[in-house]
Each structure stands twice: as C-alpha cells, then as structure tokens.
C-alpha positions in Angstrom: 73.0 -47.9 20.7 76.2 -49.2 22.2 79.0 -46.8 23.2 81.4 -49.0 21.1 80.0 -49.6 17.6 80.3 -52.7 15.4 79.2 -51.7 11.9 78.7 -53.8 8.8 78.4 -52.8 5.2 75.9 -55.0 3.4 75.8 -54.9 -0.4 72.7 -55.9 -2.2 69.7 -57.1 -0.2 69.3 -56.7 3.6 67.7 -60.1 3.4 71.1 -61.7 3.8 71.3 -60.2 7.3 69.9 -62.8 9.8 68.2 -62.1 13.1 71.3 -63.4 14.9 73.5 -61.1 12.8 71.3 -58.1 13.8 71.9 -58.9 17.5 75.7 -58.6 16.9 75.6 -55.3 15.1 75.0 -51.6 16.1 75.0 -50.1 12.6 74.2 -51.5 9.2 75.3 -49.6 6.1 73.2 -50.5 3.0 75.6 -50.4 0.0 75.0 -48.6 -2.2 72.7 -45.9 -3.3 74.1 -43.9 -6.3 73.6 -40.6 -8.0 71.6 -40.2 -11.2 70.7 -36.9 -12.8 71.9 -35.2 -9.5 69.5 -37.2 -7.3 69.8 -40.2 -5.0 69.0 -43.5 -6.8 68.2 -46.6 -4.8 65.8 -49.0 -6.5 65.0 -51.4 -3.7 63.4 -49.0 -1.2 60.4 -51.1 -0.3 62.3 -54.3 0.1 64.8 -52.5 2.3 62.1 -50.9 4.3 60.5 -54.3 5.0 63.9 -55.7 6.1 64.6 -52.7 8.3 61.4 -53.3 10.2 62.3 -57.0 10.6 65.8 -56.3 11.9 64.8 -53.6 14.3 62.1 -55.8 15.8 65.0 -58.2 16.7 67.4 -55.4 17.8 65.5 -52.1 18.5 68.8 -50.2 19.1 70.1 -51.2 15.7 70.6 -48.2 13.4 70.5 -48.5 9.6 72.1 -46.1 7.1 72.0 -45.9 3.4 75.6 -45.5 2.0 75.7 -43.4 -1.2 78.6 -43.8 -3.6 81.3 -46.4 -3.5 84.3 -47.0 -5.8 83.6 -45.9 -9.3 80.3 -44.2 -8.4 80.3 -40.7 -9.8 77.9 -37.8 -9.9 79.1 -36.1 -6.7 81.3 -33.5 -8.3 78.7 -32.4 -10.9 75.9 -32.4 -8.4 77.8 -30.4 -5.8 78.9 -27.6 -8.1 75.8 -25.5 -7.3 73.8 -24.9 -4.2 70.7 -25.8 -6.1 72.2 -29.2 -7.0 73.2 -29.8 -3.4 69.7 -28.9 -2.2 68.0 -31.2 -4.7 70.2 -34.1 -3.8 69.7 -33.5 -0.1 65.9 -33.5 -0.6 66.1 -36.8 -2.4 68.1 -38.3 0.5 65.6 -37.2 3.0 62.7 -38.5 0.9 64.4 -41.9 0.8 65.2 -41.8 4.6 61.6 -41.1 5.4 60.2 -43.7 3.1 62.6 -46.5 4.2 62.8 -45.7 7.9 66.5 -45.0 7.7 68.5 -43.7 10.7 70.8 -41.6 8.5 73.0 -41.3 5.4 76.6 -42.4 4.8 78.5 -40.6 2.1 81.1 -42.7 0.2 82.5 -40.2 -2.3 85.7 -41.9 -3.6 87.1 -39.3 -3.7 86.7 -35.5 -3.9 89.2 -33.8 -6.2 90.5 -37.3 -7.3 89.4 -39.0 -10.6 91.3 -42.3 -10.2 88.1 -44.2 -10.2 87.1 -42.8 -13.5 84.5 -40.4 -12.0 83.8 -36.7 -12.5 86.0 -34.5 -10.3 87.2 -30.9 -10.0 89.6 -28.9 -7.7 86.6 -27.2 -6.1 85.3 -30.6 -4.8 87.2 -29.9 -1.6 85.0 -27.0 -0.6 81.9 -28.4 -2.3 82.2 -31.6 -0.2 81.9 -29.5 2.9 78.9 -27.7 1.5 77.2 -31.0 0.7 77.8 -32.4 4.2 76.5 -29.2 5.8 73.3 -29.4 3.8 72.8 -33.1 4.7 73.5 -32.4 8.4 71.0 -29.6 8.5 68.3 -31.7 6.8 68.9 -34.8 8.9 68.9 -32.9 12.1 70.2 -34.2 15.4 68.0 -37.4 15.5 69.5 -39.0 12.3 73.1 -39.8 11.6 75.5 -38.4 9.0 78.8 -40.3 8.4 81.4 -40.7 5.7 83.8 -43.4 4.5 87.3 -42.1 4.2 90.3 -43.3 2.2 93.1 -44.6 4.4 95.8 -42.1 3.4 97.0 -38.5 3.4 95.4 -38.1 0.0 91.9 -38.0 1.6 93.0 -35.5 4.2 94.4 -33.3 1.5 91.3 -33.7 -0.7 88.9 -32.5 2.0 88.5 -29.6 4.5 88.8 -32.1 7.3 88.7 -29.6 10.2 85.4 -28.2 8.8 83.6 -31.5 8.1 84.4 -33.2 11.4 81.8 -31.2 13.4 79.2 -32.1 10.8 79.7 -35.9 11.2 78.7 -38.5 13.7 81.9 -40.4 12.7 84.3 -41.2 10.0 84.8 -44.8 8.8 88.4 -45.3 7.8 88.6 -47.8 4.9 91.7 -49.5 6.4 91.6 -52.2 3.8 92.7 -52.0 0.2 95.9 -50.4 1.6 97.9 -52.7 -0.7 97.2 -54.0 -4.2 98.4 -54.0 -7.8 100.5 -51.0 -7.1 102.4 -52.6 -4.2 104.4 -55.8 -3.7 102.4 -58.8 -2.3 101.8 -57.8 1.3 99.0 -57.0 3.8 96.1 -55.0 2.5 94.5 -54.6 6.0 97.3 -54.9 8.5 96.8 -53.6 12.1 100.3 -52.4 12.4 103.1 -51.4 9.9 105.0 -54.3 8.4 108.5 -54.4 7.0 107.2 -53.5 3.6 106.1 -50.2 4.9 102.6 -49.9 3.4 99.9 -48.2 5.5 98.2 -49.9 8.4 95.3 -49.3 10.7 97.6 -47.8 13.3 99.4 -45.4 10.9 96.0 -44.3 9.4 94.5 -43.6 12.9 97.6 -41.6 13.7 97.3 -39.7 10.4 93.7 -38.7 11.0 94.1 -37.8 14.6 97.1 -35.6 13.7 94.8 -33.9 11.2 92.5 -33.0 14.0 89.9 -35.8 14.0 89.0 -36.8 17.6 89.5 -40.5 18.4 85.9 -40.8 19.5 84.8 -39.9 15.9 86.9 -42.6 14.2 85.8 -46.1 13.2 88.4 -48.5 11.7 87.8 -51.1 9.0 88.3 -54.8 8.8 88.2 -56.9 5.7 85.9 -59.9 5.2 87.5 -60.5 1.8 91.1 -61.0 0.6 93.5 -59.5 -1.9 95.1 -61.8 -4.4 98.5 -61.5 -6.0 99.7 -63.8 -8.8 103.1 -64.4 -10.4 104.8 -63.9 -7.0 108.1 -65.7 -6.4 108.3 -67.5 -3.1 111.6 -65.8 -2.1 112.7 -66.1 1.5 109.3 -65.6 3.1 106.5 -67.3 1.2 106.1 -64.5 -1.3 105.8 -61.7 1.2 107.3 -58.4 -0.2 107.8 -59.7 -3.7 106.4 -58.1 -6.8 104.4 -59.6 -9.6 107.0 -60.4 -12.2 104.7 -60.7 -15.2 103.9 -57.3 -16.7 101.0 -58.8 -18.7 99.2 -60.0 -15.6 96.4 -57.4 -15.1 94.7 -59.4 -12.3 97.5 -59.5 -9.7 96.7 -57.4 -6.6 93.0 -57.3 -7.0 90.0 -59.1 -5.4 90.4 -62.5 -3.8 87.9 -64.9 -2.2 85.8 -64.1 0.8 86.8 -65.4 4.2 84.2 -68.2 4.1 86.0 -69.7 1.1 89.4 -69.1 2.6 88.4 -70.8 5.8 86.7 -73.8 4.2 88.7 -74.3 0.9 92.1 -72.6 1.1 93.4 -73.0 4.7 92.6 -76.8 4.8 94.4 -77.4 1.6 98.0 -78.8 1.9 98.9 -76.7 -1.2 98.6 -73.5 0.7 101.0 -72.3 3.4 99.4 -70.3 6.2 101.6 -67.5 7.5 101.3 -64.8 10.2 103.2 -61.5 10.5 103.6 -60.9 14.2 104.8 -57.4 13.7 101.8 -56.4 11.5 99.3 -58.7 13.2 98.2 -60.0 9.8 97.8 -63.3 7.9 98.6 -64.4 4.4 98.5 -67.6 2.4 101.0 -68.7 -0.2 100.7 -71.4 -2.9 104.1 -72.2 -4.3 102.8 -74.4 -7.2 101.2 -71.4 -8.9 103.0 -68.6 -7.1 99.8 -67.1 -5.6 99.6 -64.9 -2.5 96.4 -64.0 -0.5 96.2 -61.3 2.2 93.2 -61.5 4.5 91.8 -60.9 8.0 91.1 -64.0 10.1 89.4 -64.4 13.5 92.5 -63.6 15.4 93.3 -60.4 13.5 89.7 -59.3 13.5 89.4 -59.6 17.3 92.7 -57.8 17.6 91.4 -54.9 15.6 88.3 -54.6 17.9 90.6 -54.7 20.9 92.8 -52.0 19.4 89.8 -49.8 18.7 88.4 -50.2 22.1 91.7 -49.7 24.0 92.6 -46.7 21.9 89.4 -44.9 22.6 88.0 -45.1 19.1 84.3 -45.2 18.4 84.2 -48.6 16.8 85.0 -50.9 14.0 83.3 -51.6 10.6 83.8 -54.2 7.9 83.4 -54.7 4.2 81.5 -56.8 3.3 78.8 -58.9 5.1 78.2 -61.4 2.4 81.9 -62.4 2.2 81.7 -64.5 5.4 78.7 -66.9 5.5 80.4 -68.7 8.4 79.8 -65.6 10.6 83.1 -66.3 12.4 84.6 -62.9 11.7 81.5 -61.0 13.0 81.7 -63.2 16.2 85.4 -62.3 16.4 84.8 -58.6 16.2 82.3 -59.0 19.1 84.7 -61.0 21.1 87.4 -58.5 20.7 85.0 -55.8 21.9 84.3 -57.8 25.0 80.8 -58.8 24.1 
C-alpha cells in the first residue's frame, strides 16, 4: 500500500470499478452496509467478494473496506447502548469481512449525539461510539483496518471523544464536501481554502482536527465528484456567488447537482453557463443567468490541488465521493497527478 493514499467511495456494485481504476486507487470503500436489528446488513456479499478478487488480481496492494452507515442510516445509537449490542454487531462485521475478503471496516455514523438526519440518537452516543470502535479494533486486529468518516466541523469533534478514538483508527476521512448547502448562500461546498463567504474549507477543517489532537498522518481529506446546485440565485456582482435563494418555497435549492461527467460534457460547453474560479478558495462554480442557477463543484485543477495540499501538508491522503459521478475518469487521474503519480 502506498504511503500516500488515494481512496474512493463506491456506491452500489463494485462492478463499476474498472481494472484501470483499480491501478489508480489504494483504498476502495464499498458504500454502504447498514444496520438492521442491531447487525450489519449488506445484501451483495457474494458479488462484492467476486469483484474484490478481480480488483486485487489487478492491484494486489489495493485494500477494500466496507463502509457502514451514511447519511440517514440509523441503528448505531440503539445498537451501541449495551455491550451485548456492540458485541453482536462486531461479530456480524467480522463475519462479513471474512466472507467477502475485506481488509477492514469504515464506520460512517452521521452523527453520534446528533439526530439531524432523522436517525436514533442519545447523549451517551459520545461514549458509546468509543466503545463501538474499541470493540471493532480488537476484533479486526492489526492486520485489518478500522477507519471512520467524520463531519467537517466542530460539531463532530464535540460529538465524539476524539482523543480516545484516534489511537483506535488507521485514519479519519474528513468529509470536506457538503460544507455549504441549503443552509448557506450559494458558494463553495468543497473549497480548498476559505472564501469571502466564510463557510468551512478543507484547510480550516484540517486545522480544526489537528487542533483537537488528531495527527496529520491520520487525516484523509475529501474531494467531490458531484456538485451542489442552488436555484433562485440573483446574479449580483459576481455571477451569483454569495447570494441567497430568494424563493422561500424552493425546497430544492442547495442540494444535489449533477456529477462531474455531466458538468464536463453538458454544462461547461454550453454558452448559457458562465464558468468561474475563486482564486482565494481554489474552487470553481458555474452560473446560468437565464434561470438563476448556481453549481459548485471540483474540477481537475481543484482536485489536483487538493492532492498537492494533502501531500505537502503531511496528511495521509485524499478520498472522494462518489466513484460513479465521473465516468470520464478525469478527476481520478487529476488526484493521481496531484499526488505525483
């Protein structure tokens, strides 16, 4: 495995990962397993096992983890309330890892003590999260990996016993995307550096987690292979940037936009869209004046810059969500280029 990691989240079937993709990746996170009746549920174990064999034949150093959870995936809080519940869940993870040939488990509890995703939660999640990770670490041993995905903000540090969980983990993946959305003006959801709007960035998130005691060599930053879309955004002085949705009835503004492949092939070539770059934030956006639409996204330049930043800052690596959002493979190539590969 490389000293600098390039990690990709793959939702659905591993079949979408080509042999050439496998050569450009160090870690694949299968997204997602969930929790049902307190146990790990992942229905496509055999298909995943077959693809894991295929991909490792191409790249023997590739490591493949099953990510459990994701936004809106509950069951963690209820399962982790008791030691018996944690033990049963841990056993189900090890059974799946053995059957599928996994190299580890990635826990994506979004988020302990916080019910914003409509999941079960409780104040004691903070301590129970530590107990869950300790159980998984003991069961996985030193040969298999244990990682988590972390929200890019102080809220995640406050929701966890960060100083206690760090020694249990191989690394923490910082979800440095979705850092802007319906709750913010139209701006960058995955900027490398702070912008004039002041929403979080990769750099500010890294500083937050290192200040909380996480070693740089246990941090992996995130890039976005998808966009965020705002609608009903007045052009203003800077092609919509920093302006708020003016229609209170618009419930879609600030949510998911197209993947990079569509942006590259359909949006950027269109004369209706204006392509902009924020040199301060190292981030791109598109604006369409005719229907007051704003798209925030990573492109090849910003993706390469994130890899360069991670490498020069002494971080462990970079990851992205989500593999299927860029069928052109240009962003994965850019991440490799930025890493000097």
